Each structure stands twice: as structure tokens, then as C-alpha cells.
PyMOL Python script that loads the backbone (N, CA, C, O; Angstrom):
from pymol import cmd

cmd.read_pdbstr("""\
ATOM      1  N   MET A   1     105.268  71.756 114.099  1.00  0.00           N
ATOM      2  CA  MET A   1     104.007  71.660 113.395  1.00  0.00           C
ATOM      3  C   MET A   1     102.866  72.441 114.377  1.00  0.00           C
ATOM      4  O   MET A   1     102.831  72.282 115.597  1.00  0.00           O
ATOM      5  N   TRP A   2     102.058  73.205 113.714  1.00  0.00           N
ATOM      6  CA  TRP A   2     100.966  73.921 114.472  1.00  0.00           C
ATOM      7  C   TRP A   2      99.961  73.009 114.845  1.00  0.00           C
ATOM      8  O   TRP A   2      99.483  72.155 114.097  1.00  0.00           O
ATOM      9  N   LYS A   3      99.618  73.230 116.137  1.00  0.00           N
ATOM     10  CA  LYS A   3      98.356  72.579 116.681  1.00  0.00           C
ATOM     11  C   LYS A   3      97.127  73.380 116.248  1.00  0.00           C
ATOM     12  O   LYS A   3      97.189  74.606 116.149  1.00  0.00           O
ATOM     13  N   LYS A   4      96.021  72.697 115.993  1.00  0.00           N
ATOM     14  CA  LYS A   4      94.809  73.330 115.630  1.00  0.00           C
ATOM     15  C   LYS A   4      94.254  74.270 116.597  1.00  0.00           C
ATOM     16  O   LYS A   4      93.489  75.162 116.231  1.00  0.00           O
ATOM     17  N   SER A   5      94.605  74.112 117.822  1.00  0.00           N
ATOM     18  CA  SER A   5      94.172  75.136 118.860  1.00  0.00           C
ATOM     19  C   SER A   5      95.123  76.385 118.868  1.00  0.00           C
ATOM     20  O   SER A   5      94.774  77.363 119.530  1.00  0.00           O
ATOM     21  N   GLU A   6      96.265  76.408 118.196  1.00  0.00           N
ATOM     22  CA  GLU A   6      97.167  77.514 118.040  1.00  0.00           C
ATOM     23  C   GLU A   6      96.851  78.413 116.775  1.00  0.00           C
ATOM     24  O   GLU A   6      97.445  79.480 116.622  1.00  0.00           O
ATOM     25  N   LEU A   7      95.889  77.956 115.855  1.00  0.00           N
ATOM     26  CA  LEU A   7      95.647  78.711 114.604  1.00  0.00           C
ATOM     27  C   LEU A   7      94.870  79.935 115.049  1.00  0.00           C
ATOM     28  O   LEU A   7      93.941  79.851 115.852  1.00  0.00           O
ATOM     29  N   ARG A   8      95.284  81.102 114.493  1.00  0.00           N
ATOM     30  CA  ARG A   8      94.484  82.298 114.794  1.00  0.00           C
ATOM     31  C   ARG A   8      93.920  82.857 113.362  1.00  0.00           C
ATOM     32  O   ARG A   8      94.365  82.564 112.253  1.00  0.00           O
ATOM     33  N   GLU A   9      92.920  83.661 113.636  1.00  0.00           N
ATOM     34  CA  GLU A   9      92.341  84.361 112.426  1.00  0.00           C
ATOM     35  C   GLU A   9      93.275  85.272 111.949  1.00  0.00           C
ATOM     36  O   GLU A   9      94.078  85.823 112.702  1.00  0.00           O
ATOM     37  N   ALA A  10      93.220  85.501 110.559  1.00  0.00           N
ATOM     38  CA  ALA A  10      94.091  86.326 109.917  1.00  0.00           C
ATOM     39  C   ALA A  10      93.758  87.824 110.231  1.00  0.00           C
ATOM     40  O   ALA A  10      92.570  88.129 110.337  1.00  0.00           O
ATOM     41  N   PRO A  11      94.668  88.720 110.378  1.00  0.00           N
ATOM     42  CA  PRO A  11      94.456  90.109 110.712  1.00  0.00           C
ATOM     43  C   PRO A  11      93.915  90.726 109.379  1.00  0.00           C
ATOM     44  O   PRO A  11      94.094  90.239 108.263  1.00  0.00           O
ATOM     45  N   ALA A  12      93.209  91.903 109.673  1.00  0.00           N
ATOM     46  CA  ALA A  12      92.670  92.665 108.621  1.00  0.00           C
ATOM     47  C   ALA A  12      93.807  93.179 107.888  1.00  0.00           C
ATOM     48  O   ALA A  12      94.851  93.370 108.513  1.00  0.00           O
ATOM     49  N   PRO A  13      93.742  93.471 106.438  1.00  0.00           N
ATOM     50  CA  PRO A  13      94.827  93.991 105.618  1.00  0.00           C
ATOM     51  C   PRO A  13      94.927  95.501 106.112  1.00  0.00           C
ATOM     52  O   PRO A  13      93.983  96.132 106.589  1.00  0.00           O
ATOM     53  N   LEU A  14      96.148  95.953 105.933  1.00  0.00           N
ATOM     54  CA  LEU A  14      96.487  97.432 106.323  1.00  0.00           C
ATOM     55  C   LEU A  14      96.277  98.225 105.022  1.00  0.00           C
ATOM     56  O   LEU A  14      96.752  97.800 103.969  1.00  0.00           O
ATOM     57  N   GLU A  15      95.640  99.260 105.069  1.00  0.00           N
ATOM     58  CA  GLU A  15      95.451 100.252 104.108  1.00  0.00           C
ATOM     59  C   GLU A  15      96.337 101.451 104.319  1.00  0.00           C
ATOM     60  O   GLU A  15      96.247 102.049 105.391  1.00  0.00           O
ATOM     61  N   GLY A  16      97.174 101.854 103.410  1.00  0.00           N
ATOM     62  CA  GLY A  16      98.038 102.976 103.591  1.00  0.00           C
ATOM     63  C   GLY A  16      98.048 103.782 102.275  1.00  0.00           C
ATOM     64  O   GLY A  16      97.261 103.585 101.350  1.00  0.00           O
ATOM     65  N   PRO A  17      99.005 104.693 102.291  1.00  0.00           N
ATOM     66  CA  PRO A  17      99.091 105.510 101.068  1.00  0.00           C
ATOM     67  C   PRO A  17      99.651 104.662  99.857  1.00  0.00           C
ATOM     68  O   PRO A  17     100.801 104.884  99.475  1.00  0.00           O
ATOM     69  N   VAL A  18      98.950 103.787  99.297  1.00  0.00           N
ATOM     70  CA  VAL A  18      99.510 102.921  98.341  1.00  0.00           C
ATOM     71  C   VAL A  18      99.998 103.644  97.123  1.00  0.00           C
ATOM     72  O   VAL A  18     101.093 103.336  96.651  1.00  0.00           O
ATOM     73  N   VAL A  19      99.275 104.571  96.588  1.00  0.00           N
ATOM     74  CA  VAL A  19      99.649 105.283  95.319  1.00  0.00           C
ATOM     75  C   VAL A  19     101.035 106.072  95.594  1.00  0.00           C
ATOM     76  O   VAL A  19     101.941 106.083  94.761  1.00  0.00           O
ATOM     77  N   GLY A  20     101.108 106.711  96.804  1.00  0.00           N
ATOM     78  CA  GLY A  20     102.431 107.376  97.022  1.00  0.00           C
ATOM     79  C   GLY A  20     103.621 106.346  97.076  1.00  0.00           C
ATOM     80  O   GLY A  20     104.734 106.595  96.612  1.00  0.00           O
ATOM     81  N   THR A  21     103.254 105.092  97.725  1.00  0.00           N
ATOM     82  CA  THR A  21     104.352 104.191  97.950  1.00  0.00           C
ATOM     83  C   THR A  21     104.727 103.706  96.553  1.00  0.00           C
ATOM     84  O   THR A  21     105.907 103.736  96.206  1.00  0.00           O
ATOM     85  N   ILE A  22     103.825 103.288  95.785  1.00  0.00           N
ATOM     86  CA  ILE A  22     104.124 102.781  94.343  1.00  0.00           C
ATOM     87  C   ILE A  22     104.840 103.932  93.512  1.00  0.00           C
ATOM     88  O   ILE A  22     105.815 103.681  92.804  1.00  0.00           O
ATOM     89  N   THR A  23     104.333 105.135  93.629  1.00  0.00           N
ATOM     90  CA  THR A  23     105.070 106.170  92.893  1.00  0.00           C
ATOM     91  C   THR A  23     106.365 106.458  93.295  1.00  0.00           C
ATOM     92  O   THR A  23     107.189 106.775  92.437  1.00  0.00           O
ATOM     93  N   GLY A  24     106.727 106.388  94.666  1.00  0.00           N
ATOM     94  CA  GLY A  24     108.036 106.587  95.307  1.00  0.00           C
ATOM     95  C   GLY A  24     108.948 105.610  94.642  1.00  0.00           C
ATOM     96  O   GLY A  24     109.939 105.938  93.989  1.00  0.00           O
ATOM     97  N   GLY A  25     108.531 104.344  94.861  1.00  0.00           N
ATOM     98  CA  GLY A  25     109.380 103.144  94.358  1.00  0.00           C
ATOM     99  C   GLY A  25     109.680 103.361  92.782  1.00  0.00           C
ATOM    100  O   GLY A  25     110.822 103.218  92.344  1.00  0.00           O
ATOM    101  N   THR A  26     108.628 103.702  91.988  1.00  0.00           N
ATOM    102  CA  THR A  26     108.841 103.927  90.575  1.00  0.00           C
ATOM    103  C   THR A  26     110.030 104.992  90.324  1.00  0.00           C
ATOM    104  O   THR A  26     111.004 104.748  89.612  1.00  0.00           O
ATOM    105  N   ILE A  27     109.832 106.100  90.950  1.00  0.00           N
ATOM    106  CA  ILE A  27     110.786 107.156  90.823  1.00  0.00           C
ATOM    107  C   ILE A  27     112.194 106.584  91.174  1.00  0.00           C
ATOM    108  O   ILE A  27     113.158 106.813  90.444  1.00  0.00           O
ATOM    109  N   ILE A  28     112.287 105.866  92.260  1.00  0.00           N
ATOM    110  CA  ILE A  28     113.708 105.202  92.647  1.00  0.00           C
ATOM    111  C   ILE A  28     114.164 104.389  91.498  1.00  0.00           C
ATOM    112  O   ILE A  28     115.328 104.518  91.118  1.00  0.00           O
ATOM    113  N   TRP A  29     113.396 103.600  90.934  1.00  0.00           N
ATOM    114  CA  TRP A  29     113.760 102.728  89.817  1.00  0.00           C
ATOM    115  C   TRP A  29     114.423 103.555  88.717  1.00  0.00           C
ATOM    116  O   TRP A  29     115.535 103.257  88.282  1.00  0.00           O
ATOM    117  N   PHE A  30     113.695 104.633  88.264  1.00  0.00           N
ATOM    118  CA  PHE A  30     114.039 105.403  87.090  1.00  0.00           C
ATOM    119  C   PHE A  30     115.217 106.188  87.492  1.00  0.00           C
ATOM    120  O   PHE A  30     116.032 106.452  86.609  1.00  0.00           O
ATOM    121  N   VAL A  31     115.429 106.599  88.686  1.00  0.00           N
ATOM    122  CA  VAL A  31     116.731 107.380  89.211  1.00  0.00           C
ATOM    123  C   VAL A  31     117.871 106.393  89.044  1.00  0.00           C
ATOM    124  O   VAL A  31     118.907 106.686  88.448  1.00  0.00           O
ATOM    125  N   LEU A  32     117.622 105.146  89.626  1.00  0.00           N
ATOM    126  CA  LEU A  32     118.813 104.188  89.529  1.00  0.00           C
ATOM    127  C   LEU A  32     119.126 103.932  87.959  1.00  0.00           C
ATOM    128  O   LEU A  32     120.297 103.884  87.582  1.00  0.00           O
ATOM    129  N   PHE A  33     118.237 103.796  87.210  1.00  0.00           N
ATOM    130  CA  PHE A  33     118.462 103.589  85.732  1.00  0.00           C
ATOM    131  C   PHE A  33     119.230 104.708  85.126  1.00  0.00           C
ATOM    132  O   PHE A  33     120.240 104.476  84.462  1.00  0.00           O
ATOM    133  N   LEU A  34     118.745 106.033  85.350  1.00  0.00           N
ATOM    134  CA  LEU A  34     119.501 107.100  84.924  1.00  0.00           C
ATOM    135  C   LEU A  34     120.912 107.305  85.492  1.00  0.00           C
ATOM    136  O   LEU A  34     121.818 107.781  84.808  1.00  0.00           O
ATOM    137  N   GLY A  35     121.062 106.930  86.758  1.00  0.00           N
ATOM    138  CA  GLY A  35     122.213 106.992  87.497  1.00  0.00           C
ATOM    139  C   GLY A  35     123.362 105.965  86.829  1.00  0.00           C
ATOM    140  O   GLY A  35     124.572 106.185  86.883  1.00  0.00           O
ATOM    141  N   GLN A  36     122.785 104.881  86.233  1.00  0.00           N
ATOM    142  CA  GLN A  36     123.744 103.820  85.825  1.00  0.00           C
ATOM    143  C   GLN A  36     124.028 104.134  84.261  1.00  0.00           C
ATOM    144  O   GLN A  36     125.053 103.652  83.778  1.00  0.00           O
ATOM    145  N   LEU A  37     123.289 104.814  83.550  1.00  0.00           N
ATOM    146  CA  LEU A  37     123.493 105.104  82.142  1.00  0.00           C
ATOM    147  C   LEU A  37     124.930 105.706  81.850  1.00  0.00           C
ATOM    148  O   LEU A  37     125.564 105.272  80.888  1.00  0.00           O
ATOM    149  N   PRO A  38     125.382 106.559  82.550  1.00  0.00           N
ATOM    150  CA  PRO A  38     126.822 106.947  82.219  1.00  0.00           C
ATOM    151  C   PRO A  38     127.820 105.840  82.292  1.00  0.00           C
ATOM    152  O   PRO A  38     128.845 105.882  81.610  1.00  0.00           O
ATOM    153  N   PHE A  39     127.554 104.857  83.093  1.00  0.00           N
ATOM    154  CA  PHE A  39     128.604 103.731  83.250  1.00  0.00           C
ATOM    155  C   PHE A  39     128.237 102.498  82.399  1.00  0.00           C
ATOM    156  O   PHE A  39     128.730 101.399  82.651  1.00  0.00           O
ATOM    157  N   TYR A  40     127.364 102.693  81.385  1.00  0.00           N
ATOM    158  CA  TYR A  40     126.901 101.516  80.647  1.00  0.00           C
ATOM    159  C   TYR A  40     128.099 100.738  79.955  1.00  0.00           C
ATOM    160  O   TYR A  40     128.057  99.529  79.729  1.00  0.00           O
ATOM    161  N   GLY A  41     129.151 101.545  79.649  1.00  0.00           N
ATOM    162  CA  GLY A  41     130.324 100.925  79.067  1.00  0.00           C
ATOM    163  C   GLY A  41     131.040  99.924  79.998  1.00  0.00           C
ATOM    164  O   GLY A  41     131.557  98.892  79.570  1.00  0.00           O
ATOM    165  N   TRP A  42     131.040 100.306  81.351  1.00  0.00           N
ATOM    166  CA  TRP A  42     131.672  99.550  82.331  1.00  0.00           C
ATOM    167  C   TRP A  42     130.837  98.230  82.506  1.00  0.00           C
ATOM    168  O   TRP A  42     131.364  97.118  82.529  1.00  0.00           O
ATOM    169  N   PHE A  43     129.487  98.454  82.626  1.00  0.00           N
ATOM    170  CA  PHE A  43     128.645  97.325  82.868  1.00  0.00           C
ATOM    171  C   PHE A  43     128.752  96.372  81.855  1.00  0.00           C
ATOM    172  O   PHE A  43     128.725  95.167  82.103  1.00  0.00           O
ATOM    173  N   ALA A  44     128.901  96.939  80.458  1.00  0.00           N
ATOM    174  CA  ALA A  44     128.970  96.027  79.230  1.00  0.00           C
ATOM    175  C   ALA A  44     130.369  95.323  79.401  1.00  0.00           C
ATOM    176  O   ALA A  44     130.397  94.127  79.112  1.00  0.00           O
ATOM    177  N   ASP A  45     131.447  95.874  79.803  1.00  0.00           N
ATOM    178  CA  ASP A  45     132.694  95.241  79.861  1.00  0.00           C
ATOM    179  C   ASP A  45     132.687  94.113  80.916  1.00  0.00           C
ATOM    180  O   ASP A  45     133.370  93.101  80.756  1.00  0.00           O
ATOM    181  N   HIS A  46     131.917  94.301  81.976  1.00  0.00           N
ATOM    182  CA  HIS A  46     131.848  93.227  82.994  1.00  0.00           C
ATOM    183  C   HIS A  46     130.675  92.333  82.902  1.00  0.00           C
ATOM    184  O   HIS A  46     130.346  91.557  83.799  1.00  0.00           O
ATOM    185  N   ASP A  47     130.018  92.487  81.702  1.00  0.00           N
ATOM    186  CA  ASP A  47     128.781  91.593  81.491  1.00  0.00           C
ATOM    187  C   ASP A  47     127.713  91.727  82.586  1.00  0.00           C
ATOM    188  O   ASP A  47     127.123  90.744  83.036  1.00  0.00           O
ATOM    189  N   LEU A  48     127.480  93.037  83.012  1.00  0.00           N
ATOM    190  CA  LEU A  48     126.443  93.270  84.007  1.00  0.00           C
ATOM    191  C   LEU A  48     125.409  94.261  83.553  1.00  0.00           C
ATOM    192  O   LEU A  48     124.835  94.994  84.358  1.00  0.00           O
ATOM    193  N   THR A  49     125.144  94.283  82.109  1.00  0.00           N
ATOM    194  CA  THR A  49     124.150  95.224  81.614  1.00  0.00           C
ATOM    195  C   THR A  49     122.706  94.937  82.152  1.00  0.00           C
ATOM    196  O   THR A  49     121.834  95.805  82.173  1.00  0.00           O
ATOM    197  N   ARG A  50     122.523  93.667  82.580  1.00  0.00           N
ATOM    198  CA  ARG A  50     121.168  93.344  83.143  1.00  0.00           C
ATOM    199  C   ARG A  50     120.775  94.252  84.188  1.00  0.00           C
ATOM    200  O   ARG A  50     119.619  94.660  84.296  1.00  0.00           O
ATOM    201  N   TRP A  51     121.829  94.617  85.056  1.00  0.00           N
ATOM    202  CA  TRP A  51     121.567  95.624  86.154  1.00  0.00           C
ATOM    203  C   TRP A  51     120.722  96.902  85.563  1.00  0.00           C
ATOM    204  O   TRP A  51     119.621  97.253  85.987  1.00  0.00           O
ATOM    205  N   VAL A  52     121.395  97.474  84.586  1.00  0.00           N
ATOM    206  CA  VAL A  52     120.703  98.644  84.007  1.00  0.00           C
ATOM    207  C   VAL A  52     119.373  98.351  83.442  1.00  0.00           C
ATOM    208  O   VAL A  52     118.451  99.141  83.642  1.00  0.00           O
ATOM    209  N   TRP A  53     119.190  97.199  82.703  1.00  0.00           N
ATOM    210  CA  TRP A  53     117.890  96.994  82.132  1.00  0.00           C
ATOM    211  C   TRP A  53     116.818  96.551  83.235  1.00  0.00           C
ATOM    212  O   TRP A  53     115.612  96.704  83.042  1.00  0.00           O
ATOM    213  N   THR A  54     117.350  95.984  84.424  1.00  0.00           N
ATOM    214  CA  THR A  54     116.516  95.580  85.337  1.00  0.00           C
ATOM    215  C   THR A  54     115.782  96.966  86.057  1.00  0.00           C
ATOM    216  O   THR A  54     114.644  96.982  86.529  1.00  0.00           O
ATOM    217  N   CYS A  55     116.635  97.989  86.016  1.00  0.00           N
ATOM    218  CA  CYS A  55     116.071  99.180  86.601  1.00  0.00           C
ATOM    219  C   CYS A  55     115.020  99.815  85.681  1.00  0.00           C
ATOM    220  O   CYS A  55     113.959 100.253  86.125  1.00  0.00           O
ATOM    221  N   LEU A  56     115.361  99.850  84.350  1.00  0.00           N
ATOM    222  CA  LEU A  56     114.481 100.380  83.455  1.00  0.00           C
ATOM    223  C   LEU A  56     113.057  99.425  83.485  1.00  0.00           C
ATOM    224  O   LEU A  56     111.952  99.948  83.338  1.00  0.00           O
ATOM    225  N   ALA A  57     113.219  98.090  83.676  1.00  0.00           N
ATOM    226  CA  ALA A  57     112.034  97.229  83.751  1.00  0.00           C
ATOM    227  C   ALA A  57     111.200  97.558  84.964  1.00  0.00           C
ATOM    228  O   ALA A  57     109.973  97.643  84.903  1.00  0.00           O
ATOM    229  N   GLY A  58     111.932  97.747  86.120  1.00  0.00           N
ATOM    230  CA  GLY A  58     111.341  98.224  87.375  1.00  0.00           C
ATOM    231  C   GLY A  58     110.509  99.420  87.184  1.00  0.00           C
ATOM    232  O   GLY A  58     109.358  99.468  87.618  1.00  0.00           O
ATOM    233  N   GLY A  59     111.088 100.429  86.517  1.00  0.00           N
ATOM    234  CA  GLY A  59     110.375 101.755  86.361  1.00  0.00           C
ATOM    235  C   GLY A  59     109.221 101.511  85.534  1.00  0.00           C
ATOM    236  O   GLY A  59     108.141 102.023  85.830  1.00  0.00           O
ATOM    237  N   GLY A  60     109.376 100.671  84.382  1.00  0.00           N
ATOM    238  CA  GLY A  60     108.132 100.428  83.521  1.00  0.00           C
ATOM    239  C   GLY A  60     107.081  99.625  84.267  1.00  0.00           C
ATOM    240  O   GLY A  60     105.891  99.879  84.084  1.00  0.00           O
ATOM    241  N   LEU A  61     107.433  98.753  85.024  1.00  0.00           N
ATOM    242  CA  LEU A  61     106.461  97.993  85.712  1.00  0.00           C
ATOM    243  C   LEU A  61     105.811  98.811  86.834  1.00  0.00           C
ATOM    244  O   LEU A  61     104.656  98.581  87.194  1.00  0.00           O
ATOM    245  N   GLY A  62     106.606  99.815  87.406  1.00  0.00           N
ATOM    246  CA  GLY A  62     106.126 100.647  88.367  1.00  0.00           C
ATOM    247  C   GLY A  62     104.984 101.633  87.726  1.00  0.00           C
ATOM    248  O   GLY A  62     104.007 101.976  88.392  1.00  0.00           O
ATOM    249  N   LEU A  63     105.185 102.042  86.422  1.00  0.00           N
ATOM    250  CA  LEU A  63     104.222 102.816  85.799  1.00  0.00           C
ATOM    251  C   LEU A  63     102.820 102.061  85.748  1.00  0.00           C
ATOM    252  O   LEU A  63     101.752 102.605  86.027  1.00  0.00           O
ATOM    253  N   LEU A  64     102.972 100.713  85.348  1.00  0.00           N
ATOM    254  CA  LEU A  64     101.893  99.956  85.364  1.00  0.00           C
ATOM    255  C   LEU A  64     101.298  99.723  86.798  1.00  0.00           C
ATOM    256  O   LEU A  64     100.098  99.499  86.959  1.00  0.00           O
ATOM    257  N   GLY A  65     102.072  99.778  87.685  1.00  0.00           N
ATOM    258  CA  GLY A  65     101.556  99.686  89.093  1.00  0.00           C
ATOM    259  C   GLY A  65     100.711 100.874  89.653  1.00  0.00           C
ATOM    260  O   GLY A  65      99.722 100.759  90.376  1.00  0.00           O
ATOM    261  N   ILE A  66     101.304 102.113  89.167  1.00  0.00           N
ATOM    262  CA  ILE A  66     100.778 103.330  89.573  1.00  0.00           C
ATOM    263  C   ILE A  66      99.345 103.427  88.865  1.00  0.00           C
ATOM    264  O   ILE A  66      98.378 103.869  89.486  1.00  0.00           O
ATOM    265  N   TRP A  67      99.251 103.002  87.559  1.00  0.00           N
ATOM    266  CA  TRP A  67      97.988 102.953  86.876  1.00  0.00           C
ATOM    267  C   TRP A  67      96.923 102.100  87.587  1.00  0.00           C
ATOM    268  O   TRP A  67      95.773 102.509  87.748  1.00  0.00           O
ATOM    269  N   TYR A  68      97.352 100.903  88.003  1.00  0.00           N
ATOM    270  CA  TYR A  68      96.537  99.962  88.663  1.00  0.00           C
ATOM    271  C   TYR A  68      96.109 100.444  90.054  1.00  0.00           C
ATOM    272  O   TYR A  68      94.924 100.335  90.370  1.00  0.00           O
ATOM    273  N   VAL A  69      96.951 100.940  90.854  1.00  0.00           N
ATOM    274  CA  VAL A  69      96.636 101.389  92.205  1.00  0.00           C
ATOM    275  C   VAL A  69      95.705 102.603  92.209  1.00  0.00           C
ATOM    276  O   VAL A  69      94.896 102.775  93.121  1.00  0.00           O
ATOM    277  N   ARG A  70      95.828 103.425  91.197  1.00  0.00           N
ATOM    278  CA  ARG A  70      95.029 104.595  91.075  1.00  0.00           C
ATOM    279  C   ARG A  70      93.618 104.105  90.670  1.00  0.00           C
ATOM    280  O   ARG A  70      92.637 104.605  91.220  1.00  0.00           O
ATOM    281  N   LYS A  71      93.486 103.183  89.765  1.00  0.00           N
ATOM    282  CA  LYS A  71      92.125 102.626  89.432  1.00  0.00           C
ATOM    283  C   LYS A  71      91.487 101.945  90.627  1.00  0.00           C
ATOM    284  O   LYS A  71      90.287 102.074  90.871  1.00  0.00           O
ATOM    285  N   ARG A  72      92.315 101.213  91.373  1.00  0.00           N
ATOM    286  CA  ARG A  72      91.831 100.413  92.478  1.00  0.00           C
ATOM    287  C   ARG A  72      91.319 101.439  93.516  1.00  0.00           C
ATOM    288  O   ARG A  72      90.213 101.306  94.039  1.00  0.00           O
ATOM    289  N   ASP A  73      92.147 102.460  93.800  1.00  0.00           N
ATOM    290  CA  ASP A  73      91.608 103.390  94.778  1.00  0.00           C
ATOM    291  C   ASP A  73      90.434 104.207  94.391  1.00  0.00           C
ATOM    292  O   ASP A  73      89.610 104.561  95.234  1.00  0.00           O
ATOM    293  N   ALA A  74      90.342 104.501  93.200  1.00  0.00           N
ATOM    294  CA  ALA A  74      89.170 105.261  92.636  1.00  0.00           C
ATOM    295  C   ALA A  74      87.915 104.255  92.796  1.00  0.00           C
ATOM    296  O   ALA A  74      86.809 104.675  93.136  1.00  0.00           O
ATOM    297  N   ALA A  75      88.158 102.973  92.541  1.00  0.00           N
ATOM    298  CA  ALA A  75      86.917 102.001  92.571  1.00  0.00           C
ATOM    299  C   ALA A  75      86.465 101.958  94.088  1.00  0.00           C
ATOM    300  O   ALA A  75      85.288 102.070  94.430  1.00  0.00           O
ATOM    301  N   ILE A  76      87.567 101.776  94.997  1.00  0.00           N
ATOM    302  CA  ILE A  76      87.224 101.767  96.381  1.00  0.00           C
ATOM    303  C   ILE A  76      86.455 102.921  96.852  1.00  0.00           C
ATOM    304  O   ILE A  76      85.487 102.759  97.595  1.00  0.00           O
ATOM    305  N   LYS A  77      86.866 104.168  96.427  1.00  0.00           N
ATOM    306  CA  LYS A  77      86.113 105.448  96.838  1.00  0.00           C
ATOM    307  C   LYS A  77      84.747 105.525  96.227  1.00  0.00           C
ATOM    308  O   LYS A  77      83.803 106.090  96.780  1.00  0.00           O
ATOM    309  N   ARG A  78      84.680 104.896  94.988  1.00  0.00           N
ATOM    310  CA  ARG A  78      83.286 104.983  94.367  1.00  0.00           C
ATOM    311  C   ARG A  78      82.283 104.020  95.104  1.00  0.00           C
ATOM    312  O   ARG A  78      81.106 104.336  95.277  1.00  0.00           O
ATOM    313  N   ASP A  79      82.807 102.850  95.520  1.00  0.00           N
ATOM    314  CA  ASP A  79      81.987 101.800  96.242  1.00  0.00           C
ATOM    315  C   ASP A  79      81.498 102.435  97.488  1.00  0.00           C
ATOM    316  O   ASP A  79      80.306 102.425  97.796  1.00  0.00           O
ATOM    317  N   ALA A  80      82.574 103.076  98.315  1.00  0.00           N
ATOM    318  CA  ALA A  80      82.254 103.617  99.608  1.00  0.00           C
ATOM    319  C   ALA A  80      81.098 104.697  99.362  1.00  0.00           C
ATOM    320  O   ALA A  80      80.105 104.698 100.088  1.00  0.00           O
ATOM    321  N   ALA A  81      81.239 105.533  98.413  1.00  0.00           N
ATOM    322  CA  ALA A  81      80.296 106.563  98.195  1.00  0.00           C
ATOM    323  C   ALA A  81      78.898 105.993  97.729  1.00  0.00           C
ATOM    324  O   ALA A  81      77.830 106.527  98.028  1.00  0.00           O
ATOM    325  N   ALA A  82      79.011 104.935  97.022  1.00  0.00           N
ATOM    326  CA  ALA A  82      77.563 104.280  96.668  1.00  0.00           C
ATOM    327  C   ALA A  82      76.992 103.732  97.797  1.00  0.00           C
ATOM    328  O   ALA A  82      75.773 103.855  97.911  1.00  0.00           O
ATOM    329  N   LYS A  83      77.706 103.063  98.789  1.00  0.00           N
ATOM    330  CA  LYS A  83      77.151 102.481 100.058  1.00  0.00           C
ATOM    331  C   LYS A  83      76.561 103.497 100.928  1.00  0.00           C
ATOM    332  O   LYS A  83      75.525 103.338 101.574  1.00  0.00           O
ATOM    333  N   ALA A  84      77.394 104.716 100.902  1.00  0.00           N
ATOM    334  CA  ALA A  84      76.819 105.840 101.749  1.00  0.00           C
ATOM    335  C   ALA A  84      75.608 106.446 101.326  1.00  0.00           C
ATOM    336  O   ALA A  84      74.742 106.798 102.127  1.00  0.00           O
ATOM    337  N   ALA A  85      75.507 106.593  99.997  1.00  0.00           N
ATOM    338  CA  ALA A  85      74.247 107.036  99.268  1.00  0.00           C
ATOM    339  C   ALA A  85      73.104 106.012  99.487  1.00  0.00           C
ATOM    340  O   ALA A  85      71.960 106.392  99.735  1.00  0.00           O
ATOM    341  N   ALA A  86      73.405 104.842  99.399  1.00  0.00           N
ATOM    342  CA  ALA A  86      72.307 103.796  99.754  1.00  0.00           C
ATOM    343  C   ALA A  86      71.871 103.596 101.137  1.00  0.00           C
ATOM    344  O   ALA A  86      70.759 103.136 101.395  1.00  0.00           O
ATOM    345  N   ASP A  87      72.709 103.926 102.018  1.00  0.00           N
ATOM    346  CA  ASP A  87      72.300 103.923 103.437  1.00  0.00           C
ATOM    347  C   ASP A  87      71.938 105.294 103.974  1.00  0.00           C
ATOM    348  O   ASP A  87      72.809 106.112 104.270  1.00  0.00           O
ATOM    349  N   PRO A  88      70.629 105.537 104.096  1.00  0.00           N
ATOM    350  CA  PRO A  88      70.302 107.006 104.551  1.00  0.00           C
ATOM    351  C   PRO A  88      70.589 107.195 106.057  1.00  0.00           C
ATOM    352  O   PRO A  88      70.581 108.339 106.513  1.00  0.00           O
ATOM    353  N   SER A  89      70.828 106.197 106.807  1.00  0.00           N
ATOM    354  CA  SER A  89      70.997 106.394 108.307  1.00  0.00           C
ATOM    355  C   SER A  89      72.351 107.102 108.572  1.00  0.00           C
ATOM    356  O   SER A  89      72.696 107.363 109.724  1.00  0.00           O
TER     357      SER A  89
END
""", "prot")
cmd.dss("prot")
cmd.show_as("cartoon", "prot")
cmd.util.cbc("prot")
cmd.orient("prot")
């Protein structure tokens, strides 16, 4: 159990190339999906088709993720520009 004196303040969140990371992950999901398509019969014979559809779902969710992080990144940049314009010093 943690003692109250051992609690520390949470570190600041890390900001990195979020759009690139999400895009890379999405590409990997789609490549995995396309790589498994030729073997769909084998997956169906072994009742493992969920692996193929999981990759497709990962790619689809990745597209939503790309849309979201691009909007978020644009909003952060707009906010920073508005703050810079409001502060003349």
C-alpha cells in the first residue's frame, strides 16, 4: 500500500508525432488484412476467420483515429495561434 508521503504528482503528458503513429498503425492493420486474404479458406477451415476480420476492423478504426487526431492537432494549433495573437508581448 502506498503511503501518502510517497505519492507524487503526475508527469506532464508526452506529445509526439501522433498523426504519424496512428497512420502507421492503420497501414499495418490493412497490410495484415490483405496478407491474410489469400489464406481465407484455411482460416475458415480452422474456424479462425475472426483474425481476418479483426485486421479489417483495426484498419477501419484506424481511419477513424486518423480523422480524430488530425482534427485534434489542428485544434491545438489554432488554440496556440489564438493565444499568440492575443498576447502581444
